[in-house]
C-alpha distance (Angstrom), angle and dihedral (degrees) to the residues before:
residue distance angle dihedral
M1 . . .
T2 3.81 . .
T3 3.81 113.5 .
Y4 3.79 116.8 -165.9
S5 3.80 121.1 -144.4
A6 3.81 117.8 -146.7
V7 3.81 122.1 -165.1
R8 3.80 114.0 -144.9
T9 3.82 94.6 -157.6
T10 3.81 95.0 54.8
G11 3.82 101.6 28.4
I12 3.82 90.3 -130.7
Y13 3.80 129.6 125.7
C14 3.82 125.1 -155.0
R15 3.77 139.9 -167.7
P16 3.83 121.7 -119.3
G17 3.78 114.1 -73.7
C18 3.79 96.5 31.8
G19 3.80 112.7 147.5
A20 3.80 93.7 -127.9
K21 3.85 113.4 114.5
P22 3.82 108.6 -160.3
L23 3.80 123.6 171.4
A24 3.80 110.8 -89.6
E25 3.79 92.8 -125.7
N26 3.81 89.7 60.3
V27 3.81 95.3 52.7
Q28 3.80 126.7 97.7
T29 3.82 120.1 -175.8
F30 3.80 129.2 -141.4
E31 3.79 130.7 -174.3
L32 3.81 92.6 -147.5
A33 3.78 131.0 43.0
A34 3.80 86.9 -139.3
A35 3.80 90.1 60.2
A36 3.80 91.5 52.1
E37 3.80 89.8 50.1
A38 3.80 92.1 47.4
A39 3.81 87.5 54.6
G40 3.82 89.9 55.6
F41 3.82 102.2 -98.2
R42 3.81 123.7 133.0
A43 3.80 128.9 -143.8
C44 3.79 119.6 -90.9
L45 3.82 112.9 -109.2
R46 3.80 92.0 -147.3
C47 3.84 103.2 52.8
R48 3.84 96.6 24.3
P49 3.83 99.6 -149.4
Y50 3.80 91.7 -163.7
R51 3.83 88.0 74.3
V52 3.82 96.5 63.4
A53 3.79 129.6 78.5
G54 3.79 110.8 -82.5
T55 3.79 103.2 -162.3
V56 3.78 125.9 168.9
A57 3.81 114.3 -113.8
D58 3.78 110.9 -94.0
E59 3.80 91.4 -133.3
A60 3.81 91.0 64.8
P61 3.82 113.1 116.3
E62 3.80 117.1 -86.8
L63 3.82 90.4 -116.4
V64 3.79 91.4 58.1
C65 3.80 92.0 45.7
R66 3.81 91.1 51.8
A67 3.79 91.2 49.4
V68 3.81 90.1 49.7
Q69 3.80 90.7 52.2
L70 3.80 90.3 51.8
I71 3.81 90.9 49.0
I72 3.80 89.1 50.9
A73 3.80 88.1 50.8
G74 3.82 89.4 56.6
V75 3.82 104.1 -103.9
L76 3.82 91.8 141.3
D77 3.80 93.7 49.9
A78 3.80 92.3 83.2
A79 3.82 102.9 12.4
G80 3.78 140.4 46.5
E81 3.77 135.6 -114.0
A82 3.81 91.2 -85.9
A83 3.81 90.8 62.1
L84 3.80 90.8 47.9
A85 3.80 91.2 50.2
A86 3.81 91.2 48.9
R87 3.82 90.4 54.0
I88 3.80 90.7 61.3
G89 3.80 97.2 36.2
V90 3.82 103.6 -108.7
S91 3.80 136.4 103.8
A92 3.79 120.6 -92.2
R93 3.80 89.5 -119.3
H94 3.81 92.1 54.2
L95 3.80 91.5 47.1
R96 3.80 92.2 51.7
R97 3.79 90.3 48.1
M98 3.81 91.6 51.5
F99 3.81 91.7 48.5
H100 3.80 91.8 48.9
E101 3.79 92.1 48.8
H102 3.80 98.0 46.5
L103 3.82 105.8 24.1
G104 3.79 104.2 22.6
V105 3.82 93.5 -127.0
T106 3.78 141.0 76.5
P107 3.81 119.2 -107.0
D108 3.81 89.9 -106.4
Q109 3.81 91.9 51.5
F110 3.80 90.6 49.0
A111 3.81 91.7 50.7
R112 3.80 93.7 46.3
S113 3.80 92.3 49.9
R114 3.82 91.2 51.1
R115 3.81 91.2 50.9
A116 3.79 92.5 47.8
H117 3.81 94.2 47.1
F118 3.79 91.2 48.2
A119 3.80 90.3 49.0
R120 3.79 90.7 50.8
R121 3.81 89.7 53.0
L122 3.81 90.1 50.4
L123 3.80 90.3 50.4
D124 3.81 88.8 52.9
D125 3.80 101.6 38.2
S126 3.80 105.5 33.4
D127 3.78 141.9 45.8
L128 3.80 94.5 -132.3
G129 3.78 113.8 138.4
I130 3.80 120.4 -105.9
A131 3.80 93.5 -102.5
E132 3.81 91.2 46.9
V133 3.81 90.1 51.8
A134 3.79 91.0 50.8
F135 3.79 95.8 53.8
A136 3.80 94.2 36.5
S137 3.80 87.2 57.9
G138 3.79 94.5 53.6
F139 3.82 100.0 -103.8
G140 3.79 115.0 146.6
S141 3.79 96.3 -142.3
L142 3.79 142.5 5.7
R143 3.80 89.8 -112.1
Q144 3.81 91.3 55.9
F145 3.80 90.1 45.9
N146 3.81 95.0 50.1
R147 3.80 92.0 46.9
A148 3.81 93.6 50.4
M149 3.81 93.8 47.4
R150 3.81 92.0 49.2
E151 3.80 91.9 48.4
I152 3.81 95.5 47.1
F153 3.83 102.3 32.0
R154 3.82 100.3 22.8
A155 3.82 92.1 -128.4
A156 3.78 141.2 80.9
P157 3.83 118.2 -100.5
K158 3.82 92.5 -107.9
E159 3.81 90.8 54.0
L160 3.80 89.9 49.9
R161 3.82 91.4 50.2
D162 3.81 89.9 51.1
R163 3.82 90.0 54.1
R164 3.80 96.8 56.5
R165 3.77 118.1 121.1
K166 3.80 122.2 -118.6
A167 3.81 92.8 -116.2
D168 3.80 91.8 55.3
R169 3.79 97.9 69.1
L170 3.81 112.7 95.3
T171 3.78 121.5 -160.8
A172 3.80 133.6 -176.1
D173 3.77 140.5 167.0
G174 3.77 95.2 -90.0
G175 3.76 132.0 -23.1
L176 3.78 132.4 49.5
V177 3.81 117.4 -68.8
L178 3.79 121.0 -154.1
R179 3.77 137.4 168.4
L180 3.80 117.7 -114.7
P181 3.82 101.8 -153.1
F182 3.79 123.4 -149.2
T183 3.78 137.3 175.8
P184 3.82 108.2 -114.4
P185 2.94 139.0 -84.7
Y186 3.79 99.1 63.9
D187 3.82 125.4 154.6
W188 3.81 108.1 -147.9
E189 3.81 90.9 167.3
A190 3.81 91.1 62.1
M191 3.80 94.0 41.3
S192 3.80 94.2 49.8
A193 3.83 90.1 46.1
F194 3.81 90.1 54.8
L195 3.80 92.2 47.0
K196 3.81 91.4 48.1
A197 3.80 93.9 49.3
N198 3.80 91.8 48.2
A199 3.81 99.4 36.3
I200 3.80 116.4 139.1
P201 3.84 106.4 -124.5
G202 3.79 112.0 -112.7
V203 3.82 93.2 12.6
E204 3.82 104.3 55.7
S205 3.79 136.0 26.0
V206 3.79 139.5 168.5
E207 3.80 119.1 -154.0
D208 3.82 125.8 168.1
G209 3.81 91.4 -10.7
I210 3.84 94.5 -52.5
Y211 3.80 118.3 119.8
R212 3.80 115.9 -150.6
R213 3.78 132.9 -179.5
T214 3.79 143.4 165.6
I215 3.79 119.5 -115.0
T216 3.79 139.0 174.9
L217 3.78 124.6 -126.8
D218 3.80 111.6 -166.3
G219 3.80 89.1 -27.0
E220 3.82 95.7 -47.2
P221 3.82 121.5 111.4
G222 3.78 124.3 -113.8
L223 3.80 141.0 169.7
L224 3.81 129.8 -131.2
E225 3.79 128.0 -163.9
I226 3.82 122.7 -169.4
G227 3.80 125.2 -175.8
P228 3.78 144.5 142.1
G229 3.77 117.7 -56.2
G230 3.80 114.4 162.4
P231 3.80 143.9 -37.7
D232 3.80 92.2 -68.9
H233 3.80 105.0 26.6
L234 3.79 147.9 41.3
L235 3.80 121.9 -141.7
L236 3.80 121.8 -118.8
Q237 3.79 120.4 -163.9
A238 3.79 112.6 -168.4
H239 3.79 124.8 -165.6
L240 3.80 104.2 -168.5
P241 3.81 137.7 161.1
F242 3.83 90.8 -123.1
W243 3.80 138.6 -4.8
E244 3.79 101.8 -126.9
G245 3.81 109.9 122.6
V246 3.81 93.6 4.1
I247 3.81 88.2 143.9
H248 3.80 88.1 77.7
V249 3.80 92.0 49.7
V250 3.80 89.5 53.0
D251 3.81 92.6 45.5
R252 3.81 91.4 50.9
A253 3.81 90.4 48.2
A254 3.80 90.1 52.1
R255 3.80 90.9 49.1
L256 3.82 90.8 48.6
V257 3.81 91.2 59.7
G258 3.80 95.7 40.7
L259 3.80 100.0 -105.0
E260 3.81 96.9 125.8
T261 3.81 94.8 69.9
D262 3.78 131.4 73.5
T263 3.81 111.7 -143.5
S264 3.81 100.9 -174.4
T265 3.81 95.8 104.9
A266 3.81 92.1 43.5
R267 3.81 92.1 49.8
Q268 3.78 91.8 49.1
F269 3.81 91.6 50.9
L270 3.81 95.1 45.3
S271 3.82 95.5 43.6
T272 3.81 91.7 83.4
D273 3.80 93.7 57.1
P274 3.84 110.1 103.1
E275 3.80 93.2 -137.8
I276 3.79 101.9 36.7
G277 3.81 98.1 35.9
P278 3.83 96.4 69.9
R279 3.82 90.0 46.0
L280 3.79 90.4 54.0
I281 3.79 89.5 53.5
E282 3.81 91.5 48.3
R283 3.84 96.1 46.1
P284 3.83 107.3 19.1
G285 3.80 92.9 161.0
L286 3.80 99.0 61.1
R287 3.80 113.9 127.7
V288 3.79 127.5 -173.8
P289 3.83 108.7 -103.0
G290 3.77 116.7 -119.1
A291 3.79 130.1 -157.5
W292 3.79 137.0 -110.7
G293 3.81 95.1 -143.6
P294 3.83 128.5 16.2
F295 3.80 95.3 -142.4
E296 3.77 92.4 45.2
V297 3.81 93.2 53.3
A298 3.81 91.3 44.7
V299 3.82 91.7 54.5
Q300 3.78 90.3 46.2
A301 3.82 92.5 50.1
V302 3.81 93.5 50.6
V303 3.81 94.3 47.5
R304 3.81 94.8 45.3
D305 3.81 91.0 45.9
Q306 3.80 93.3 55.6
L307 3.82 101.1 39.6
P308 3.81 140.0 44.9
A309 3.79 114.4 -98.5
D310 3.83 97.7 -98.5
E311 3.80 93.7 45.7
A312 3.80 91.0 45.6
D313 3.81 90.3 53.6
D314 3.82 90.0 51.1
V315 3.81 92.5 50.5
L316 3.82 92.9 46.6
R317 3.80 90.5 47.6
K318 3.81 90.8 52.3
I319 3.80 92.0 47.5
V320 3.79 90.2 52.3
E321 3.80 96.4 43.9
V322 3.81 96.2 45.2
Y323 3.80 101.9 37.1
G324 3.81 105.1 21.0
V325 3.80 125.9 87.7
A326 3.81 112.3 -103.0
V327 3.81 117.6 -120.5
P328 3.83 107.6 -171.4
G329 3.77 128.7 -158.0
L330 3.80 101.8 28.2
G331 3.80 100.5 114.6
F332 3.82 125.4 -160.6
G333 3.82 89.3 90.4
L334 3.82 91.4 -67.8
T335 3.78 110.9 138.1
H336 3.81 111.8 144.0
L337 3.78 148.5 29.2
F338 3.79 115.0 -114.6
P339 3.83 110.7 -100.4
G340 3.79 123.6 -114.4
A341 3.78 128.1 -117.2
E342 3.80 94.8 -96.3
A343 3.81 91.1 59.9
L344 3.81 93.4 53.0
R345 3.80 100.3 46.3
G346 3.82 92.6 114.6
V347 3.80 99.3 32.0
E348 3.79 119.0 109.3
P349 2.96 137.0 -107.4
V350 3.83 89.8 21.0
A351 3.81 100.1 38.3
E352 3.81 96.0 111.3
L353 3.81 93.0 43.9
A354 3.81 91.0 49.9
R355 3.80 91.7 46.4
E356 3.81 93.2 51.5
V357 3.81 92.0 49.1
A358 3.83 94.5 43.1
E359 3.80 92.4 50.9
G360 3.79 93.0 48.1
N361 3.78 95.2 -114.3
L362 3.80 93.2 118.3
E363 3.80 120.4 47.3
L364 3.79 110.1 -168.6
E365 3.80 98.4 -171.6
C366 3.81 104.4 46.9
G367 3.76 134.9 62.7
S368 3.78 128.7 39.4
P369 3.82 120.8 -50.0
E370 3.80 89.6 -115.6
E371 3.80 91.3 54.8
L372 3.80 91.2 46.6
G373 3.80 91.3 51.7
R374 3.80 92.6 50.1
R375 3.79 92.4 45.8
L376 3.81 92.9 49.5
E377 3.80 91.6 51.3
Q378 3.81 88.8 57.2
V379 3.81 90.3 61.3
A380 3.80 115.0 94.1
G381 3.80 111.3 -108.1
V382 3.81 95.7 21.4
S383 3.80 113.4 111.1
R384 3.79 126.1 -159.9
R385 3.81 89.8 -105.3
A386 3.80 93.2 51.7
A387 3.80 91.5 45.5
Q388 3.80 91.9 51.5
L389 3.79 92.1 47.5
V390 3.81 89.5 54.2
V391 3.81 91.0 48.6
M392 3.80 90.4 49.2
R393 3.81 94.4 50.9
L394 3.81 92.1 45.6
G395 3.79 91.1 59.4
G396 3.81 104.5 -87.2
R397 3.79 105.5 148.8
D398 3.81 96.9 -161.0
A399 3.82 102.5 48.0
W400 3.80 119.8 132.6
P401 3.84 114.4 -162.6
L402 3.82 92.8 166.6
E403 3.79 130.6 86.0
G404 3.79 125.0 -95.4
D405 3.78 135.4 35.0
A406 3.79 117.3 -55.3
G407 3.80 102.4 165.2
H408 3.80 90.6 131.8
L409 3.83 89.0 64.8
S410 3.82 93.7 55.5
P411 3.00 132.6 150.6
W412 3.82 91.8 25.8
R413 3.79 101.4 45.4
S414 3.82 95.6 127.7
L415 3.79 93.1 66.2
A416 3.81 90.6 42.4
A417 3.80 90.9 51.0
F418 3.78 92.1 51.3
H419 3.81 91.1 51.7
L420 3.81 91.1 48.8
G421 3.80 93.0 44.5
Q422 3.79 97.6 52.9
G423 3.81 91.9 97.2
V424 3.81 91.5 60.7
V425 3.77 99.1 31.6
G426 3.78 92.6 139.2
A427 3.78 90.1 60.8
G428 3.79 91.6 57.2
L429 3.82 98.2 -106.0
Q430 3.77 93.2 -50.8
């Protein structure tokens, strides 16, 4: 994972590979840029650490990882740390203590750093106005935005925009284009192949290595396109009705294609396994695919588990066409938004799943992965394999949607399963 080096004598922190050569005794390391900032260091102007992937270490406790996912989803935009702690069933004091111990920051500091770094990328990459950047990044006001940028980057937003380099600015025929940074290696060919084989007709498509999908933003339709960009980033092109809160759209897109997880610890652990080790050498950049929407991926898992691939595609297409909201004129085979749980309450084979979600009896985004897996298996029509596939794509690092016993691969079975399932990717890791 990325380790940031902070120099006590200059008060500056850098990403790996920066040309600065400080004395070793003056250097302090941090696993998160937010932790370096919380300790009073500012970002290097030469290596610009805000432009690299800032993933949380995969050995962090599951509780911390779940809290991070909720922060990424925007829980702290309109609520405090107490509400975040309540969502995962702990006290705010315990949550802060866990964040301090494992990340070196409080939840609020982590959230603020993410907003500020995203805003800095928008100032570099886009032509959005200052106010648009502020609200797109999740800040509640211009005053809050200006204060955070001055504290973290020691300059006002306009000054930061004036400093951007010519090569930073991204342009396209419509939409907002942004870089999705990752720490190499990353295998977009494998990820896009998985997404293509498992695409929901009418909602998702992959053509010429570009993944596209329909989304909703506060009830309004939008379109996302993700494709290769460079050795350390993908490119996201977003066509949205407005830019407010776009940080969460970008974060969800990154999670969908596996960029929000660091796999270094998992790869090191699995490399000694005689079956997985050679696969890691052959495809070191494989990441576990995520999901855009929890209910959507749960429906997909149940349908694909029960039916052959062609029949599953037909059923998913019918579900989308009959119960989804039509979005005309998009092209690329994209025609609808995926329907919500309420619309599918009486639709087989996902009627019971939809009913449980619609009535609030099944929460797909809270609780531990183990609890989610057990709860899903209690729902009629959801097999163990389907439940584990849902857990895997919602970020559970120890899911096992394959057959057989794989206890020796715990706690990193999700990555192992994806490596083993590449040969039958179209069948959804069957």
